[in-house]
TIKEKOL-917239 format. One record per atom (N, C-alpha, C): residue number from 0; chain; x, y, z. Coordinates in steps of 0.001 Angstrom, whole numbers, plus 500000, padded with zeros to 6 digits. Example, Ala and Ser with C-alpha at 12.3 -4.5 7.8 and 13.67 -1.06 7.14 Angstrom:
! residues 2
{0, "A", {513190, 494310, 507800}}
{0, "A", {512300, 495500, 507800}}
{0, "A", {513200, 496700, 507800}}
{1, "A", {512850, 497750, 507080}}
{1, "A", {513670, 498940, 507140}}
{1, "A", {512900, 500030, 507870}}
//
This chain:
! residues 93
{0, "A", {247606, 725973, 595435}}
{0, "A", {246255, 725935, 597033}}
{0, "A", {245703, 724579, 596988}}
{1, "A", {245383, 723832, 598369}}
{1, "A", {245525, 722356, 598662}}
{1, "A", {244266, 722355, 598790}}
{2, "A", {244611, 720711, 598717}}
{2, "A", {243396, 720011, 598649}}
{2, "A", {242455, 720626, 599365}}
{3, "A", {242527, 720660, 600675}}
{3, "A", {241363, 720580, 601766}}
{3, "A", {241204, 722915, 602254}}
{4, "A", {241331, 723146, 600570}}
{4, "A", {241239, 724306, 601124}}
{4, "A", {242819, 725822, 600864}}
{5, "A", {241988, 726609, 600680}}
{5, "A", {242887, 727656, 600282}}
{5, "A", {243288, 728068, 601943}}
{6, "A", {243142, 728305, 602991}}
{6, "A", {243573, 727608, 604578}}
{6, "A", {243593, 727061, 605403}}
{7, "A", {244001, 725736, 604034}}
{7, "A", {244354, 724961, 604791}}
{7, "A", {244887, 724404, 606240}}
{8, "A", {244552, 723952, 607421}}
{8, "A", {245599, 724111, 608620}}
{8, "A", {246506, 722758, 608753}}
{9, "A", {247452, 722401, 609206}}
{9, "A", {247639, 720992, 609603}}
{9, "A", {246607, 720696, 610695}}
{10, "A", {245904, 720735, 610848}}
{10, "A", {245449, 719627, 612302}}
{10, "A", {243440, 719526, 611598}}
{11, "A", {243342, 718006, 610824}}
{11, "A", {242606, 718118, 610207}}
{11, "A", {241559, 716681, 611360}}
{12, "A", {240102, 717743, 611528}}
{12, "A", {239460, 716972, 612555}}
{12, "A", {238931, 715776, 611564}}
{13, "A", {238607, 715310, 612773}}
{13, "A", {237667, 712927, 612279}}
{13, "A", {237078, 713301, 611071}}
{14, "A", {236239, 713950, 610753}}
{14, "A", {235669, 714196, 609287}}
{14, "A", {236790, 713678, 608501}}
{15, "A", {237527, 714613, 608487}}
{15, "A", {238432, 715151, 607496}}
{15, "A", {239463, 713517, 606987}}
{16, "A", {239043, 713377, 608166}}
{16, "A", {240437, 711728, 608192}}
{16, "A", {239832, 710884, 607767}}
{17, "A", {238650, 710620, 607733}}
{17, "A", {238140, 709248, 606772}}
{17, "A", {238143, 709518, 605948}}
{18, "A", {237614, 710986, 605207}}
{18, "A", {236977, 711026, 604517}}
{18, "A", {238625, 711016, 602996}}
{19, "A", {240385, 710830, 603761}}
{19, "A", {241162, 710805, 603570}}
{19, "A", {241393, 709330, 602998}}
{20, "A", {241074, 708422, 604144}}
{20, "A", {241146, 706668, 604355}}
{20, "A", {240789, 706466, 603059}}
{21, "A", {239178, 707576, 602670}}
{21, "A", {237695, 706519, 602358}}
{21, "A", {239205, 706997, 600278}}
{22, "A", {239584, 707919, 600332}}
{22, "A", {240130, 707513, 599392}}
{22, "A", {241665, 706964, 598669}}
{23, "A", {242467, 706774, 600042}}
{23, "A", {243632, 706361, 600229}}
{23, "A", {242697, 704876, 599594}}
{24, "A", {241975, 704075, 599956}}
{24, "A", {241740, 703094, 600120}}
{24, "A", {241300, 702390, 598499}}
{25, "A", {240578, 703657, 597531}}
{25, "A", {240576, 703850, 596787}}
{25, "A", {241530, 703190, 595396}}
{26, "A", {242055, 704523, 596594}}
{26, "A", {243315, 704419, 595430}}
{26, "A", {243642, 702929, 595682}}
{27, "A", {244318, 702967, 596694}}
{27, "A", {244966, 701858, 596990}}
{27, "A", {244726, 700647, 595420}}
{28, "A", {243099, 699844, 595795}}
{28, "A", {242045, 699118, 595193}}
{28, "A", {242322, 699544, 593625}}
{29, "A", {242495, 700459, 593463}}
{29, "A", {242235, 700716, 591179}}
{29, "A", {243753, 700190, 591421}}
{30, "A", {244950, 701102, 592215}}
{30, "A", {246416, 700335, 592374}}
{30, "A", {246890, 699046, 591650}}
{31, "A", {245797, 698111, 592609}}
{31, "A", {246257, 696664, 592858}}
{31, "A", {245317, 696306, 591883}}
{32, "A", {243683, 696998, 591536}}
{32, "A", {242676, 695928, 589777}}
{32, "A", {244038, 696412, 588879}}
{33, "A", {244823, 697372, 588808}}
{33, "A", {245777, 697444, 586896}}
{33, "A", {246640, 696679, 587580}}
{34, "A", {247127, 696214, 588500}}
{34, "A", {248232, 695274, 588947}}
{34, "A", {247705, 694138, 587701}}
{35, "A", {246532, 693272, 587784}}
{35, "A", {246549, 692432, 587821}}
{35, "A", {246585, 691862, 585658}}
{36, "A", {246405, 692464, 584901}}
{36, "A", {246609, 691781, 584074}}
{36, "A", {248189, 691595, 583713}}
{37, "A", {249245, 693065, 584176}}
{37, "A", {250973, 693220, 583935}}
{37, "A", {250700, 691109, 584402}}
{38, "A", {250533, 690947, 586056}}
{38, "A", {250648, 689692, 586569}}
{38, "A", {250389, 688432, 585855}}
{39, "A", {249801, 688869, 585194}}
{39, "A", {249041, 687257, 584262}}
{39, "A", {249361, 686691, 583107}}
{40, "A", {250265, 688857, 582365}}
{40, "A", {250673, 688271, 581259}}
{40, "A", {251998, 687611, 582074}}
{41, "A", {252862, 688047, 582434}}
{41, "A", {254304, 687867, 583084}}
{41, "A", {254354, 686610, 584075}}
{42, "A", {253761, 685609, 584389}}
{42, "A", {253991, 683872, 584079}}
{42, "A", {254279, 683561, 583051}}
{43, "A", {253552, 683843, 582031}}
{43, "A", {253490, 682893, 581091}}
{43, "A", {254924, 683404, 579643}}
{44, "A", {254636, 684347, 580481}}
{44, "A", {255979, 685204, 579148}}
{44, "A", {256979, 684293, 579965}}
{45, "A", {257748, 684582, 581467}}
{45, "A", {258638, 684091, 581867}}
{45, "A", {258969, 682585, 582064}}
{46, "A", {257678, 681722, 581795}}
{46, "A", {257658, 679921, 581594}}
{46, "A", {258112, 680323, 580132}}
{47, "A", {257653, 681146, 579344}}
{47, "A", {257629, 680642, 578311}}
{47, "A", {259301, 681692, 577779}}
{48, "A", {260191, 682139, 578196}}
{48, "A", {262050, 682350, 578030}}
{48, "A", {262753, 681366, 579123}}
{49, "A", {262077, 680894, 579931}}
{49, "A", {262601, 680017, 580858}}
{49, "A", {262633, 678913, 580021}}
{50, "A", {261746, 678579, 579423}}
{50, "A", {261446, 677228, 578688}}
{50, "A", {262430, 676986, 577646}}
{51, "A", {261914, 678110, 576485}}
{51, "A", {263377, 678223, 575545}}
{51, "A", {264314, 677781, 576198}}
{52, "A", {265133, 678599, 576914}}
{52, "A", {266462, 678723, 577339}}
{52, "A", {266131, 677208, 577962}}
{53, "A", {265911, 676400, 578045}}
{53, "A", {266287, 675296, 578962}}
{53, "A", {266405, 673638, 577838}}
{54, "A", {265933, 674337, 577210}}
{54, "A", {265162, 673631, 576121}}
{54, "A", {266539, 674200, 575353}}
{55, "A", {266772, 675114, 574437}}
{55, "A", {268207, 675543, 573777}}
{55, "A", {269176, 674976, 574669}}
{56, "A", {269604, 675406, 575461}}
{56, "A", {271037, 675292, 577245}}
{56, "A", {270885, 673631, 577024}}
{57, "A", {269867, 672323, 577249}}
{57, "A", {270263, 671323, 577865}}
{57, "A", {269329, 670717, 576731}}
{58, "A", {269900, 670949, 575333}}
{58, "A", {268546, 670030, 574464}}
{58, "A", {267073, 668564, 574826}}
{59, "A", {266593, 669597, 575743}}
{59, "A", {265493, 668439, 576228}}
{59, "A", {264462, 669009, 575249}}
{60, "A", {263094, 668050, 575757}}
{60, "A", {262141, 668159, 574211}}
{60, "A", {261405, 668842, 573752}}
{61, "A", {261270, 669902, 573432}}
{61, "A", {260577, 671128, 573281}}
{61, "A", {258964, 671329, 573356}}
{62, "A", {258392, 669997, 574459}}
{62, "A", {257144, 670034, 574959}}
{62, "A", {258203, 670961, 576863}}
{63, "A", {258597, 670388, 576646}}
{63, "A", {259515, 670919, 578132}}
{63, "A", {259030, 672137, 577924}}
{64, "A", {258946, 673118, 577299}}
{64, "A", {258722, 675610, 577224}}
{64, "A", {257289, 675399, 577609}}
{65, "A", {256092, 674581, 576334}}
{65, "A", {254669, 674517, 576861}}
{65, "A", {254720, 674404, 578864}}
{66, "A", {255616, 673097, 579515}}
{66, "A", {255198, 672996, 580513}}
{66, "A", {255798, 673559, 581738}}
{67, "A", {256501, 675297, 581143}}
{67, "A", {256854, 675859, 581476}}
{67, "A", {256406, 677426, 581904}}
{68, "A", {255139, 677342, 580397}}
{68, "A", {254639, 677747, 579998}}
{68, "A", {253263, 677899, 580923}}
{69, "A", {252501, 676548, 581136}}
{69, "A", {251417, 676376, 582134}}
{69, "A", {252146, 676589, 583401}}
{70, "A", {253298, 676300, 584081}}
{70, "A", {253322, 676463, 585545}}
{70, "A", {253438, 677732, 585580}}
{71, "A", {253704, 678744, 583841}}
{71, "A", {253573, 680270, 584680}}
{71, "A", {252561, 680218, 584860}}
{72, "A", {251655, 680508, 583852}}
{72, "A", {250320, 680556, 583499}}
{72, "A", {249612, 680451, 585739}}
{73, "A", {249985, 679049, 586185}}
{73, "A", {249341, 678774, 587070}}
{73, "A", {250053, 679428, 588074}}
{74, "A", {251343, 679967, 587667}}
{74, "A", {251881, 680306, 588535}}
{74, "A", {250978, 682223, 588748}}
{75, "A", {250808, 682622, 587864}}
{75, "A", {250183, 684446, 587825}}
{75, "A", {248838, 683856, 588349}}
{76, "A", {247466, 682797, 588766}}
{76, "A", {246486, 682968, 588741}}
{76, "A", {246705, 683084, 590582}}
{77, "A", {247773, 681506, 590712}}
{77, "A", {247321, 681964, 591841}}
{77, "A", {247828, 683782, 592885}}
{78, "A", {248867, 684511, 592217}}
{78, "A", {249369, 686204, 592294}}
{78, "A", {247483, 686874, 592443}}
{79, "A", {247254, 686705, 591136}}
{79, "A", {246425, 687014, 590645}}
{79, "A", {244777, 687192, 592151}}
{80, "A", {244806, 685940, 592613}}
{80, "A", {244118, 685092, 593920}}
{80, "A", {244779, 686428, 594897}}
{81, "A", {245529, 685881, 595126}}
{81, "A", {246511, 686859, 596311}}
{81, "A", {245468, 688456, 596541}}
{82, "A", {246274, 689132, 595201}}
{82, "A", {245822, 690068, 594638}}
{82, "A", {244684, 690917, 595383}}
{83, "A", {243371, 689926, 594040}}
{83, "A", {242635, 690018, 594882}}
{83, "A", {241705, 689845, 595967}}
{84, "A", {242173, 688934, 597059}}
{84, "A", {242029, 689045, 597969}}
{84, "A", {242077, 690163, 599096}}
{85, "A", {243460, 690738, 598353}}
{85, "A", {244295, 691777, 599401}}
{85, "A", {243477, 693268, 598911}}
{86, "A", {242346, 693002, 597067}}
{86, "A", {241935, 694139, 597564}}
{86, "A", {240606, 694521, 598388}}
{87, "A", {240211, 693096, 598287}}
{87, "A", {238646, 692043, 599338}}
{87, "A", {239296, 693207, 600918}}
{88, "A", {240375, 692557, 601361}}
{88, "A", {240602, 692994, 602330}}
{88, "A", {240929, 694523, 603411}}
{89, "A", {241566, 695260, 601259}}
{89, "A", {240919, 696112, 601349}}
{89, "A", {239849, 697646, 601785}}
{90, "A", {238805, 696454, 601152}}
{90, "A", {237707, 697451, 600822}}
{90, "A", {236685, 697197, 602074}}
{91, "A", {236891, 696527, 602779}}
{91, "A", {236361, 695928, 604258}}
{91, "A", {236519, 696583, 605487}}
{92, "A", {238379, 697248, 605192}}
{92, "A", {238626, 698465, 606523}}
{92, "A", {237478, 699492, 606189}}
//
């Protein structure tokens, strides 16, 4: 049984298309919103891994790894801002 009923045809009315767009828009916003925690965690984690690699490989001072973590966090914040803007654009459509 399909979501449109037991005898749904492939011809959809304009009302059905508007309902579907609303559902797809909601799903897209939820997907983008669930992406934010992963982006916020990946930036500092990537900065930490890169920082410890650089410190170990080139024998740089230990504070360099902290700088990489901060750079990763700033990168995460900019990507989060872009995701929020994309969510707002989706909501306006």
